[in-house]
Phi, psi and omega in degrees: 000317184298320181298325178295315180295319177299315175299319177296321178297315182293324178290319178293322176296322180293310178303318177298317178293322177294317182295320174298318180295320182289329182286325181283329181287324186277337181240080182300323182212125182276142182290345176284349181294336180228075182297139178090349184291323181229074186288150177282123187249004182275189179282112181300318181297314181292333176295338180302326181296341177291340178276076183292348177285344176267127183304143184309320178296321182291323177297316180302313180297317181297315181296323180294316176300314180297320179297313180299320181287328179288325177286331175291317180293328185280353179284000000 
């Protein structure tokens, strides 16, 4: 039983090392390192449509709320 636990620990350690190496290899520099350097200047409400993982009815509700909030703030 102990040998099995040691193997699991070694396997997890190797997997963690691979994951760490892969994450640093794919992102040489994070855009969050310099906040404000490249700000989004587009239409924030329209940008919600880029998030295709959010169902269309939910996006529509969110955009309506954002639109109401932006018109309330601009008064």
